[in-house]
C-alpha atoms as an extended CHARMM CRD file, in Angstrom:
* protein
*
       280  EXT
         1         1  UNK       CA              0.4090000000        3.9060000000       13.5290000000  PROA      1               0.0000000000
         2         2  UNK       CA             -1.9840000000        1.1630000000       13.4870000000  PROA      2               0.0000000000
         3         3  UNK       CA             -4.5790000000        0.6000000000       11.0950000000  PROA      3               0.0000000000
         4         4  UNK       CA             -7.5410000000       -1.7440000000       11.7250000000  PROA      4               0.0000000000
         5         5  UNK       CA             -8.4100000000       -3.3730000000        8.8890000000  PROA      5               0.0000000000
         6         6  UNK       CA            -10.5430000000       -6.5840000000        7.0700000000  PROA      6               0.0000000000
         7         7  UNK       CA             -8.7720000000       -9.1450000000        5.0940000000  PROA      7               0.0000000000
         8         8  UNK       CA            -11.7890000000      -11.3190000000        5.9650000000  PROA      8               0.0000000000
         9         9  UNK       CA            -13.9860000000       -9.4140000000        3.6910000000  PROA      9               0.0000000000
        10        10  UNK       CA            -12.2050000000      -10.7200000000        0.6630000000  PROA      10              0.0000000000
        11        11  UNK       CA            -12.3330000000      -13.9260000000        2.3660000000  PROA      11              0.0000000000
        12        12  UNK       CA            -15.9910000000      -14.4710000000        3.0080000000  PROA      12              0.0000000000
        13        13  UNK       CA            -16.8070000000      -13.7790000000       -0.5020000000  PROA      13              0.0000000000
        14        14  UNK       CA            -14.4660000000      -17.1870000000       -1.8870000000  PROA      14              0.0000000000
        15        15  UNK       CA            -17.8070000000      -18.9960000000       -0.2330000000  PROA      15              0.0000000000
        16        16  UNK       CA            -20.0800000000      -17.9490000000       -2.7590000000  PROA      16              0.0000000000
        17        17  UNK       CA            -18.0010000000      -20.1810000000       -4.6390000000  PROA      17              0.0000000000
        18        18  UNK       CA            -16.9040000000      -23.7330000000       -3.0070000000  PROA      18              0.0000000000
        19        19  UNK       CA            -17.6990000000      -25.3380000000       -0.3150000000  PROA      19              0.0000000000
        20        20  UNK       CA            -15.8030000000      -26.3730000000        2.3740000000  PROA      20              0.0000000000
        21        21  UNK       CA            -15.9670000000      -28.5400000000        5.6300000000  PROA      21              0.0000000000
        22        22  UNK       CA            -12.7680000000      -27.4850000000        7.4890000000  PROA      22              0.0000000000
        23        23  UNK       CA            -10.7740000000      -24.1530000000        8.3510000000  PROA      23              0.0000000000
        24        24  UNK       CA             -7.0080000000      -24.7190000000        7.6260000000  PROA      24              0.0000000000
        25        25  UNK       CA             -5.1530000000      -25.0360000000       10.7310000000  PROA      25              0.0000000000
        26        26  UNK       CA             -3.5200000000      -22.1400000000       11.8730000000  PROA      26              0.0000000000
        27        27  UNK       CA             -0.1600000000      -23.0070000000       11.8880000000  PROA      27              0.0000000000
        28        28  UNK       CA             -0.1120000000      -22.2380000000        8.1640000000  PROA      28              0.0000000000
        29        29  UNK       CA             -1.0820000000      -18.9380000000        8.4000000000  PROA      29              0.0000000000
        30        30  UNK       CA              1.8850000000      -17.6470000000       10.8740000000  PROA      30              0.0000000000
        31        31  UNK       CA              3.2660000000      -16.3360000000        8.0590000000  PROA      31              0.0000000000
        32        32  UNK       CA              0.6110000000      -14.0380000000        6.7020000000  PROA      32              0.0000000000
        33        33  UNK       CA              0.9030000000      -11.7670000000       10.3320000000  PROA      33              0.0000000000
        34        34  UNK       CA              2.8540000000       -8.9310000000       10.4180000000  PROA      34              0.0000000000
        35        35  UNK       CA              5.8270000000       -8.4450000000       12.7150000000  PROA      35              0.0000000000
        36        36  UNK       CA              7.7300000000       -5.8480000000       11.4290000000  PROA      36              0.0000000000
        37        37  UNK       CA              8.9200000000       -3.7080000000        9.6900000000  PROA      37              0.0000000000
        38        38  UNK       CA             12.3820000000       -2.9800000000        8.7890000000  PROA      38              0.0000000000
        39        39  UNK       CA             13.5760000000        0.0200000000        8.0130000000  PROA      39              0.0000000000
        40        40  UNK       CA             17.1850000000        0.4760000000        6.5450000000  PROA      40              0.0000000000
        41        41  UNK       CA             20.0900000000        1.0360000000        8.1520000000  PROA      41              0.0000000000
        42        42  UNK       CA             20.7060000000        4.6970000000        6.0590000000  PROA      42              0.0000000000
        43        43  UNK       CA             17.3630000000        5.8170000000        7.4130000000  PROA      43              0.0000000000
        44        44  UNK       CA             16.6920000000        4.3480000000       10.8770000000  PROA      44              0.0000000000
        45        45  UNK       CA             13.6450000000        4.7520000000       12.8800000000  PROA      45              0.0000000000
        46        46  UNK       CA             13.0040000000        7.2630000000       15.3340000000  PROA      46              0.0000000000
        47        47  UNK       CA             10.0760000000        8.3990000000       16.5730000000  PROA      47              0.0000000000
        48        48  UNK       CA             10.9240000000       12.9740000000       15.4740000000  PROA      48              0.0000000000
        49        49  UNK       CA             11.7110000000       11.7870000000       12.5700000000  PROA      49              0.0000000000
        50        50  UNK       CA              8.8120000000        9.7790000000       11.7840000000  PROA      50              0.0000000000
        51        51  UNK       CA              6.7280000000       12.7810000000       13.4020000000  PROA      51              0.0000000000
        52        52  UNK       CA              8.4810000000       15.0370000000       11.1450000000  PROA      52              0.0000000000
        53        53  UNK       CA              7.6480000000       13.1440000000        8.2880000000  PROA      53              0.0000000000
        54        54  UNK       CA              3.7640000000       13.3630000000        8.9460000000  PROA      54              0.0000000000
        55        55  UNK       CA              4.2630000000       16.9440000000        8.9680000000  PROA      55              0.0000000000
        56        56  UNK       CA              5.5650000000       17.4090000000        5.6090000000  PROA      56              0.0000000000
        57        57  UNK       CA              3.6160000000       14.9300000000        4.1510000000  PROA      57              0.0000000000
        58        58  UNK       CA              0.5580000000       16.8260000000        4.7440000000  PROA      58              0.0000000000
        59        59  UNK       CA              3.1340000000       20.2190000000        3.4830000000  PROA      59              0.0000000000
        60        60  UNK       CA              1.6760000000       22.0550000000        1.0250000000  PROA      60              0.0000000000
        61        61  UNK       CA              4.9590000000       24.4060000000        0.4170000000  PROA      61              0.0000000000
        62        62  UNK       CA              6.9500000000       21.2150000000       -1.2890000000  PROA      62              0.0000000000
        63        63  UNK       CA              4.2850000000       21.8580000000       -4.2530000000  PROA      63              0.0000000000
        64        64  UNK       CA              5.2700000000       23.9010000000       -7.1410000000  PROA      64              0.0000000000
        65        65  UNK       CA              1.6400000000       26.5430000000       -6.4880000000  PROA      65              0.0000000000
        66        66  UNK       CA              1.7240000000       25.8320000000       -2.5990000000  PROA      66              0.0000000000
        67        67  UNK       CA             -1.7690000000       23.4790000000       -3.8030000000  PROA      67              0.0000000000
        68        68  UNK       CA             -0.7640000000       20.0700000000       -3.5680000000  PROA      68              0.0000000000
        69        69  UNK       CA              1.2340000000       17.4830000000       -1.1110000000  PROA      69              0.0000000000
        70        70  UNK       CA              1.4180000000       14.0110000000       -1.0810000000  PROA      70              0.0000000000
        71        71  UNK       CA             -1.8390000000       12.9810000000        0.8210000000  PROA      71              0.0000000000
        72        72  UNK       CA             -3.6910000000       14.9670000000       -1.9040000000  PROA      72              0.0000000000
        73        73  UNK       CA             -3.5700000000       11.1600000000       -3.5770000000  PROA      73              0.0000000000
        74        74  UNK       CA             -2.6660000000        9.0020000000       -1.2620000000  PROA      74              0.0000000000
        75        75  UNK       CA             -4.7570000000        9.7950000000        1.2770000000  PROA      75              0.0000000000
        76        76  UNK       CA             -3.3350000000        8.2130000000        4.2600000000  PROA      76              0.0000000000
        77        77  UNK       CA             -7.3450000000        8.4850000000        5.7160000000  PROA      77              0.0000000000
        78        78  UNK       CA             -8.7000000000        6.4160000000        3.3890000000  PROA      78              0.0000000000
        79        79  UNK       CA             -6.0810000000        4.6420000000        1.6880000000  PROA      79              0.0000000000
        80        80  UNK       CA             -7.7810000000        3.9000000000       -1.4860000000  PROA      80              0.0000000000
        81        81  UNK       CA             -5.4790000000        3.0030000000       -4.6150000000  PROA      81              0.0000000000
        82        82  UNK       CA             -8.2550000000        4.2030000000       -7.1030000000  PROA      82              0.0000000000
        83        83  UNK       CA            -10.5460000000        6.5060000000       -5.0800000000  PROA      83              0.0000000000
        84        84  UNK       CA             -8.2900000000        9.7130000000       -4.4340000000  PROA      84              0.0000000000
        85        85  UNK       CA             -9.0440000000       13.3390000000       -4.5150000000  PROA      85              0.0000000000
        86        86  UNK       CA             -7.6160000000       13.9430000000       -8.1860000000  PROA      86              0.0000000000
        87        87  UNK       CA             -8.2040000000       12.5140000000      -11.6690000000  PROA      87              0.0000000000
        88        88  UNK       CA             -6.5010000000        9.2400000000      -12.1220000000  PROA      88              0.0000000000
        89        89  UNK       CA             -3.3460000000        9.1780000000      -14.1660000000  PROA      89              0.0000000000
        90        90  UNK       CA             -3.2370000000       13.2350000000      -13.5600000000  PROA      90              0.0000000000
        91        91  UNK       CA              0.5830000000       13.7820000000      -12.1610000000  PROA      91              0.0000000000
        92        92  UNK       CA              1.9570000000       10.3530000000      -12.1310000000  PROA      92              0.0000000000
        93        93  UNK       CA              0.7030000000        8.7680000000      -15.1600000000  PROA      93              0.0000000000
        94        94  UNK       CA             -0.5170000000        5.6620000000      -13.0870000000  PROA      94              0.0000000000
        95        95  UNK       CA             -2.6220000000        5.6180000000      -10.4120000000  PROA      95              0.0000000000
        96        96  UNK       CA             -2.4270000000        6.2450000000       -7.3320000000  PROA      96              0.0000000000
        97        97  UNK       CA             -0.2570000000        4.6560000000       -5.2090000000  PROA      97              0.0000000000
        98        98  UNK       CA             -1.3360000000        2.4150000000       -2.3700000000  PROA      98              0.0000000000
        99        99  UNK       CA              0.6990000000        2.9630000000        0.8290000000  PROA      99              0.0000000000
       100       100  UNK       CA             -0.4530000000        0.9090000000        3.4260000000  PROA      100             0.0000000000
       101       101  UNK       CA              2.2830000000       -1.8290000000        4.0950000000  PROA      101             0.0000000000
       102       102  UNK       CA              4.5560000000        0.4710000000        2.0150000000  PROA      102             0.0000000000
       103       103  UNK       CA              7.6960000000       -1.3270000000        3.9900000000  PROA      103             0.0000000000
       104       104  UNK       CA              6.8770000000       -4.8070000000        3.2700000000  PROA      104             0.0000000000
       105       105  UNK       CA              6.6890000000       -4.3700000000       -0.7930000000  PROA      105             0.0000000000
       106       106  UNK       CA             10.2440000000       -5.1000000000       -2.9060000000  PROA      106             0.0000000000
       107       107  UNK       CA              8.9060000000       -2.1530000000       -4.7410000000  PROA      107             0.0000000000
       108       108  UNK       CA              6.8180000000        0.0180000000       -4.1890000000  PROA      108             0.0000000000
       109       109  UNK       CA              4.6870000000        0.9800000000       -7.8800000000  PROA      109             0.0000000000
       110       110  UNK       CA              2.9570000000       -0.9180000000       -9.9270000000  PROA      110             0.0000000000
       111       111  UNK       CA              5.0750000000       -1.2120000000      -12.2900000000  PROA      111             0.0000000000
       112       112  UNK       CA              8.1460000000       -0.3440000000      -10.1260000000  PROA      112             0.0000000000
       113       113  UNK       CA             10.3680000000        2.4970000000      -11.1840000000  PROA      113             0.0000000000
       114       114  UNK       CA             12.7360000000        2.6160000000       -8.2370000000  PROA      114             0.0000000000
       115       115  UNK       CA             14.8830000000        1.0700000000       -6.0240000000  PROA      115             0.0000000000
       116       116  UNK       CA             13.5630000000        1.8090000000       -2.9560000000  PROA      116             0.0000000000
       117       117  UNK       CA             10.9730000000        4.2780000000       -0.8200000000  PROA      117             0.0000000000
       118       118  UNK       CA             13.4980000000        6.9880000000       -0.4320000000  PROA      118             0.0000000000
       119       119  UNK       CA             14.7920000000        7.4380000000       -4.0910000000  PROA      119             0.0000000000
       120       120  UNK       CA             10.5680000000        7.2190000000       -5.0470000000  PROA      120             0.0000000000
       121       121  UNK       CA              9.7730000000       10.0920000000       -2.4410000000  PROA      121             0.0000000000
       122       122  UNK       CA             12.5880000000       12.3340000000       -4.1170000000  PROA      122             0.0000000000
       123       123  UNK       CA             11.4570000000       11.6570000000       -8.0680000000  PROA      123             0.0000000000
       124       124  UNK       CA              7.5980000000       11.6420000000       -6.8350000000  PROA      124             0.0000000000
       125       125  UNK       CA              8.3730000000       15.5670000000       -4.8390000000  PROA      125             0.0000000000
       126       126  UNK       CA             10.8460000000       16.1340000000       -8.6470000000  PROA      126             0.0000000000
       127       127  UNK       CA              7.5130000000       16.7050000000      -10.7260000000  PROA      127             0.0000000000
       128       128  UNK       CA              5.3450000000       18.7530000000      -12.5170000000  PROA      128             0.0000000000
       129       129  UNK       CA              3.0700000000       19.5820000000       -9.7090000000  PROA      129             0.0000000000
       130       130  UNK       CA              5.7970000000       19.3020000000       -6.3050000000  PROA      130             0.0000000000
       131       131  UNK       CA              8.4600000000       21.4520000000       -7.2750000000  PROA      131             0.0000000000
       132       132  UNK       CA             11.5620000000       20.5240000000       -9.1850000000  PROA      132             0.0000000000
       133       133  UNK       CA             13.6460000000       22.6970000000       -7.2000000000  PROA      133             0.0000000000
       134       134  UNK       CA             15.6380000000       21.3780000000       -5.0500000000  PROA      134             0.0000000000
       135       135  UNK       CA             17.0830000000       24.6010000000       -3.9000000000  PROA      135             0.0000000000
       136       136  UNK       CA             13.1920000000       26.4070000000       -3.7810000000  PROA      136             0.0000000000
       137       137  UNK       CA             12.0030000000       23.4600000000       -1.4870000000  PROA      137             0.0000000000
       138       138  UNK       CA             14.2790000000       24.1320000000        1.7510000000  PROA      138             0.0000000000
       139       139  UNK       CA             14.5460000000       27.4160000000        1.2800000000  PROA      139             0.0000000000
       140       140  UNK       CA             10.8220000000       27.6070000000        1.5720000000  PROA      140             0.0000000000
       141       141  UNK       CA             11.0100000000       24.6910000000        4.8970000000  PROA      141             0.0000000000
       142       142  UNK       CA             14.3680000000       26.4950000000        5.9010000000  PROA      142             0.0000000000
       143       143  UNK       CA             12.5620000000       30.2710000000        6.8040000000  PROA      143             0.0000000000
       144       144  UNK       CA              9.9620000000       28.3990000000        9.3350000000  PROA      144             0.0000000000
       145       145  UNK       CA             11.4360000000       27.9980000000       12.1710000000  PROA      145             0.0000000000
       146       146  UNK       CA              9.4510000000       25.2320000000       14.0730000000  PROA      146             0.0000000000
       147       147  UNK       CA             10.9730000000       23.4720000000       11.1740000000  PROA      147             0.0000000000
       148       148  UNK       CA             14.3740000000       24.4070000000       11.6290000000  PROA      148             0.0000000000
       149       149  UNK       CA             13.6810000000       22.8530000000       15.4820000000  PROA      149             0.0000000000
       150       150  UNK       CA             12.4670000000       19.7830000000       14.0100000000  PROA      150             0.0000000000
       151       151  UNK       CA             14.8250000000       18.7100000000       11.8360000000  PROA      151             0.0000000000
       152       152  UNK       CA             17.8740000000       19.4490000000       14.2410000000  PROA      152             0.0000000000
       153       153  UNK       CA             15.9190000000       17.7490000000       16.5110000000  PROA      153             0.0000000000
       154       154  UNK       CA             14.6140000000       14.0400000000       14.4210000000  PROA      154             0.0000000000
       155       155  UNK       CA             18.6480000000       14.0910000000       12.4610000000  PROA      155             0.0000000000
       156       156  UNK       CA             20.5780000000       15.5050000000       15.8890000000  PROA      156             0.0000000000
       157       157  UNK       CA             22.4610000000       18.3280000000       14.0460000000  PROA      157             0.0000000000
       158       158  UNK       CA             20.9340000000       21.9370000000       12.6030000000  PROA      158             0.0000000000
       159       159  UNK       CA             20.4080000000       21.6320000000        8.9020000000  PROA      159             0.0000000000
       160       160  UNK       CA             17.9380000000       21.3130000000        6.0500000000  PROA      160             0.0000000000
       161       161  UNK       CA             18.2310000000       18.9750000000        2.8170000000  PROA      161             0.0000000000
       162       162  UNK       CA             16.6500000000       17.7680000000        0.6810000000  PROA      162             0.0000000000
       163       163  UNK       CA             18.3900000000       13.7220000000        1.6090000000  PROA      163             0.0000000000
       164       164  UNK       CA             16.5590000000       14.7160000000        5.0780000000  PROA      164             0.0000000000
       165       165  UNK       CA             13.0490000000       15.4800000000        3.5840000000  PROA      165             0.0000000000
       166       166  UNK       CA             12.9460000000       12.3910000000        2.0730000000  PROA      166             0.0000000000
       167       167  UNK       CA             14.1110000000       10.8800000000        4.4950000000  PROA      167             0.0000000000
       168       168  UNK       CA             11.4570000000       12.1230000000        7.1300000000  PROA      168             0.0000000000
       169       169  UNK       CA              8.6130000000       11.0370000000        4.6870000000  PROA      169             0.0000000000
       170       170  UNK       CA             10.1740000000        7.7560000000        3.9130000000  PROA      170             0.0000000000
       171       171  UNK       CA             10.0250000000        6.7870000000        7.6730000000  PROA      171             0.0000000000
       172       172  UNK       CA              6.8210000000        8.1410000000        7.7770000000  PROA      172             0.0000000000
       173       173  UNK       CA              5.4100000000        6.2860000000        5.5860000000  PROA      173             0.0000000000
       174       174  UNK       CA              7.0550000000        3.1790000000        6.3940000000  PROA      174             0.0000000000
       175       175  UNK       CA              4.7980000000        3.4620000000       10.1040000000  PROA      175             0.0000000000
       176       176  UNK       CA              1.2880000000        2.9220000000        7.1680000000  PROA      176             0.0000000000
       177       177  UNK       CA              0.5270000000       -0.3960000000        8.8660000000  PROA      177             0.0000000000
       178       178  UNK       CA             -2.2930000000       -2.3530000000        8.4700000000  PROA      178             0.0000000000
       179       179  UNK       CA             -2.5600000000       -4.4250000000       11.6530000000  PROA      179             0.0000000000
       180       180  UNK       CA             -4.5750000000       -5.8230000000       13.9860000000  PROA      180             0.0000000000
       181       181  UNK       CA             -7.2960000000       -7.0850000000       11.5060000000  PROA      181             0.0000000000
       182       182  UNK       CA            -10.1150000000       -9.6380000000       12.2970000000  PROA      182             0.0000000000
       183       183  UNK       CA             -7.6830000000      -12.3160000000       10.7280000000  PROA      183             0.0000000000
       184       184  UNK       CA             -4.5320000000      -11.1560000000       12.1050000000  PROA      184             0.0000000000
       185       185  UNK       CA             -6.7370000000      -11.5840000000       16.2940000000  PROA      185             0.0000000000
       186       186  UNK       CA             -7.3630000000      -15.2120000000       14.6100000000  PROA      186             0.0000000000
       187       187  UNK       CA             -4.3450000000      -15.9700000000       13.9570000000  PROA      187             0.0000000000
       188       188  UNK       CA             -2.8190000000      -14.7810000000       17.1080000000  PROA      188             0.0000000000
       189       189  UNK       CA             -5.8760000000      -17.2300000000       18.8500000000  PROA      189             0.0000000000
       190       190  UNK       CA             -9.2390000000      -15.2900000000       19.1050000000  PROA      190             0.0000000000
       191       191  UNK       CA            -11.2510000000      -18.0180000000       17.8370000000  PROA      191             0.0000000000
       192       192  UNK       CA            -14.2270000000      -15.6100000000       17.1430000000  PROA      192             0.0000000000
       193       193  UNK       CA            -12.8210000000      -13.4060000000       15.1000000000  PROA      193             0.0000000000
       194       194  UNK       CA            -14.1660000000      -15.0780000000       12.1430000000  PROA      194             0.0000000000
       195       195  UNK       CA            -17.1430000000      -16.5420000000       11.5760000000  PROA      195             0.0000000000
       196       196  UNK       CA            -17.2990000000      -20.1820000000       10.7000000000  PROA      196             0.0000000000
       197       197  UNK       CA            -17.8710000000      -18.9480000000        6.8420000000  PROA      197             0.0000000000
       198       198  UNK       CA            -15.0400000000      -16.8760000000        7.2060000000  PROA      198             0.0000000000
       199       199  UNK       CA            -13.4200000000      -19.7520000000        8.5670000000  PROA      199             0.0000000000
       200       200  UNK       CA            -14.4930000000      -21.4290000000        5.7340000000  PROA      200             0.0000000000
       201       201  UNK       CA            -14.0450000000      -19.2150000000        2.8860000000  PROA      201             0.0000000000
       202       202  UNK       CA            -10.6360000000      -19.1180000000        4.5520000000  PROA      202             0.0000000000
       203       203  UNK       CA             -9.0900000000      -23.0050000000        3.9080000000  PROA      203             0.0000000000
       204       204  UNK       CA            -10.8120000000      -21.9210000000        0.1800000000  PROA      204             0.0000000000
       205       205  UNK       CA             -8.2150000000      -18.9550000000       -0.0660000000  PROA      205             0.0000000000
       206       206  UNK       CA             -5.4740000000      -21.1350000000        1.3740000000  PROA      206             0.0000000000
       207       207  UNK       CA             -6.1020000000      -24.2170000000       -0.6690000000  PROA      207             0.0000000000
       208       208  UNK       CA             -8.5970000000      -24.8670000000       -3.1910000000  PROA      208             0.0000000000
       209       209  UNK       CA             -8.5460000000      -21.9740000000       -4.8310000000  PROA      209             0.0000000000
       210       210  UNK       CA             -4.6850000000      -21.6610000000       -4.2480000000  PROA      210             0.0000000000
       211       211  UNK       CA             -5.0070000000      -17.7970000000       -4.2560000000  PROA      211             0.0000000000
       212       212  UNK       CA             -2.3110000000      -18.3490000000       -1.4290000000  PROA      212             0.0000000000
       213       213  UNK       CA             -0.2500000000      -19.1570000000       -4.3150000000  PROA      213             0.0000000000
       214       214  UNK       CA              0.5720000000      -14.4740000000       -5.3430000000  PROA      214             0.0000000000
       215       215  UNK       CA             -1.3440000000      -13.4770000000       -2.6250000000  PROA      215             0.0000000000
       216       216  UNK       CA              0.8890000000      -14.6830000000        0.6250000000  PROA      216             0.0000000000
       217       217  UNK       CA              2.6880000000      -12.9840000000        3.3290000000  PROA      217             0.0000000000
       218       218  UNK       CA              1.9280000000      -10.5870000000        5.8500000000  PROA      218             0.0000000000
       219       219  UNK       CA              0.9070000000       -8.5340000000        3.4910000000  PROA      219             0.0000000000
       220       220  UNK       CA             -0.7760000000      -10.9070000000        1.4300000000  PROA      220             0.0000000000
       221       221  UNK       CA              1.4670000000      -10.6480000000       -2.2830000000  PROA      221             0.0000000000
       222       222  UNK       CA              4.4770000000      -12.5060000000       -3.5090000000  PROA      222             0.0000000000
       223       223  UNK       CA              5.7580000000       -8.7140000000       -4.3410000000  PROA      223             0.0000000000
       224       224  UNK       CA              6.5600000000      -10.3780000000       -7.5780000000  PROA      224             0.0000000000
       225       225  UNK       CA              5.2130000000       -9.2210000000      -10.7840000000  PROA      225             0.0000000000
       226       226  UNK       CA              3.4550000000      -11.7330000000      -13.3880000000  PROA      226             0.0000000000
       227       227  UNK       CA              1.8140000000      -11.8230000000      -16.9860000000  PROA      227             0.0000000000
       228       228  UNK       CA             -1.4420000000      -12.0920000000      -17.4430000000  PROA      228             0.0000000000
       229       229  UNK       CA             -1.5040000000      -15.4090000000      -19.3290000000  PROA      229             0.0000000000
       230       230  UNK       CA             -3.2360000000      -13.6360000000      -22.4170000000  PROA      230             0.0000000000
       231       231  UNK       CA             -2.2590000000      -14.0390000000      -25.5230000000  PROA      231             0.0000000000
       232       232  UNK       CA             -0.4570000000      -10.8650000000      -27.1460000000  PROA      232             0.0000000000
       233       233  UNK       CA             -0.0860000000       -9.4350000000      -22.8630000000  PROA      233             0.0000000000
       234       234  UNK       CA              3.0080000000       -8.8660000000      -22.1960000000  PROA      234             0.0000000000
       235       235  UNK       CA              2.8470000000       -6.6730000000      -19.5800000000  PROA      235             0.0000000000
       236       236  UNK       CA              3.5990000000       -7.9250000000      -16.2240000000  PROA      236             0.0000000000
       237       237  UNK       CA              1.6740000000       -6.3790000000      -13.1680000000  PROA      237             0.0000000000
       238       238  UNK       CA              2.6660000000       -6.9460000000       -9.5230000000  PROA      238             0.0000000000
       239       239  UNK       CA              0.5530000000       -8.9190000000       -7.1550000000  PROA      239             0.0000000000
       240       240  UNK       CA             -1.9650000000       -6.4650000000       -5.0850000000  PROA      240             0.0000000000
       241       241  UNK       CA             -1.9810000000       -6.5990000000       -1.6840000000  PROA      241             0.0000000000
       242       242  UNK       CA             -5.2550000000       -7.6430000000       -0.3680000000  PROA      242             0.0000000000
       243       243  UNK       CA             -4.8900000000       -5.8360000000        3.5240000000  PROA      243             0.0000000000
       244       244  UNK       CA             -7.0820000000       -2.9370000000        3.5980000000  PROA      244             0.0000000000
       245       245  UNK       CA             -9.2060000000       -4.1000000000        0.8650000000  PROA      245             0.0000000000
       246       246  UNK       CA            -12.6460000000       -4.1680000000        1.9660000000  PROA      246             0.0000000000
       247       247  UNK       CA            -12.1280000000       -0.0860000000        1.9400000000  PROA      247             0.0000000000
       248       248  UNK       CA            -11.8750000000       -0.1580000000       -1.9940000000  PROA      248             0.0000000000
       249       249  UNK       CA            -14.3320000000        1.0890000000       -4.3410000000  PROA      249             0.0000000000
       250       250  UNK       CA            -12.7200000000       -0.4520000000       -7.5070000000  PROA      250             0.0000000000
       251       251  UNK       CA            -10.1810000000       -3.4990000000       -7.4970000000  PROA      251             0.0000000000
       252       252  UNK       CA             -7.9030000000       -4.5770000000      -10.2530000000  PROA      252             0.0000000000
       253       253  UNK       CA             -4.5670000000       -2.7230000000      -11.7160000000  PROA      253             0.0000000000
       254       254  UNK       CA             -6.5680000000       -0.7380000000      -13.8970000000  PROA      254             0.0000000000
       255       255  UNK       CA             -9.7700000000       -0.3780000000      -11.9850000000  PROA      255             0.0000000000
       256       256  UNK       CA            -12.2850000000       -2.4370000000      -13.8730000000  PROA      256             0.0000000000
       257       257  UNK       CA            -14.3050000000       -4.1660000000      -11.1220000000  PROA      257             0.0000000000
       258       258  UNK       CA            -16.3820000000       -1.9840000000       -7.9330000000  PROA      258             0.0000000000
       259       259  UNK       CA            -17.7760000000       -5.4350000000       -6.3930000000  PROA      259             0.0000000000
       260       260  UNK       CA            -15.5800000000       -7.5350000000       -4.9240000000  PROA      260             0.0000000000
       261       261  UNK       CA            -17.5920000000      -10.2430000000       -5.9000000000  PROA      261             0.0000000000
       262       262  UNK       CA            -16.8870000000       -9.5510000000       -9.3020000000  PROA      262             0.0000000000
       263       263  UNK       CA            -13.1690000000       -9.9440000000       -9.2140000000  PROA      263             0.0000000000
       264       264  UNK       CA            -13.8440000000      -13.6640000000       -7.2760000000  PROA      264             0.0000000000
       265       265  UNK       CA            -16.0220000000      -13.9360000000      -10.3070000000  PROA      265             0.0000000000
       266       266  UNK       CA            -13.3770000000      -13.0250000000      -12.3600000000  PROA      266             0.0000000000
       267       267  UNK       CA            -10.7000000000      -15.4670000000      -11.8530000000  PROA      267             0.0000000000
       268       268  UNK       CA            -13.1840000000      -18.4300000000      -10.4950000000  PROA      268             0.0000000000
       269       269  UNK       CA            -13.6710000000      -18.1800000000      -14.5470000000  PROA      269             0.0000000000
       270       270  UNK       CA             -9.8740000000      -18.0590000000      -15.6820000000  PROA      270             0.0000000000
       271       271  UNK       CA             -9.5260000000      -14.4050000000      -16.2300000000  PROA      271             0.0000000000
       272       272  UNK       CA            -11.8490000000      -12.2710000000      -18.8120000000  PROA      272             0.0000000000
       273       273  UNK       CA            -12.1570000000       -8.9720000000      -21.1170000000  PROA      273             0.0000000000
       274       274  UNK       CA            -14.7280000000       -6.5130000000      -20.1690000000  PROA      274             0.0000000000
       275       275  UNK       CA            -15.4380000000       -3.4410000000      -21.8440000000  PROA      275             0.0000000000
       276       276  UNK       CA            -11.9370000000       -3.6160000000      -23.9930000000  PROA      276             0.0000000000
       277       277  UNK       CA             -9.9310000000       -3.2830000000      -20.4830000000  PROA      277             0.0000000000
       278       278  UNK       CA             -7.6920000000       -6.1420000000      -20.3350000000  PROA      278             0.0000000000
       279       279  UNK       CA             -7.9710000000       -7.9530000000      -16.8950000000  PROA      279             0.0000000000
       280       280  UNK       CA             -6.3440000000      -10.6440000000      -14.7130000000  PROA      280             0.0000000000
């Protein structure tokens, strides 16, 4: 599932603070283009498994009371880590994770809680909102003839198990990819994909502002956790991806800003404390 998104939106706002003459060389940007998502050996890609995972992702039968599914918080249409159907912190005591390009991250959560995506999916099913009872989940799905057929088609043999449920959902989530943005098209040779102002902003991003020291690679994130740089604050937070950034309504790990311009201003000024929120 490829989605047209705008990384260039972020780059444009850097021009409010800097002025550059020449755009960065395209050869420096090749590592920022998404090429292939690697699926693990114990959960290889196949189309039928992904389609099954998509059905499970939206199926409320995986929840305790039958009125919740993965997409309630992690909307694959909105893909906004802050604007969800449920209040923040209500289900997992943390903002809903941004699933776009989840297959590119070393860790999935801002404060990583699992070794891999499959482990995270399993843990997320076993919560107060989703069903904790593995046997109940399997029994519910096994009563559906369509699911029995789809599981056999996806895995090559009959049988519905929690392991297969987890693998199918994980396989689907890895296909939620933001690709073919104006930035991607520019790097791949479409000169007109970015405006002159955006090209100057890109040069600032890569050089003078040094944004690319942390926001690098195909996900515009080094996937590393960094300290805030503020005295007395020991929490480490992973560098967020800038893919799909123009579609977000709140920014920073705690939603401290609602405008992208303010985020840039914040970093230009070296980090601030705003309304009792620690921002970095």
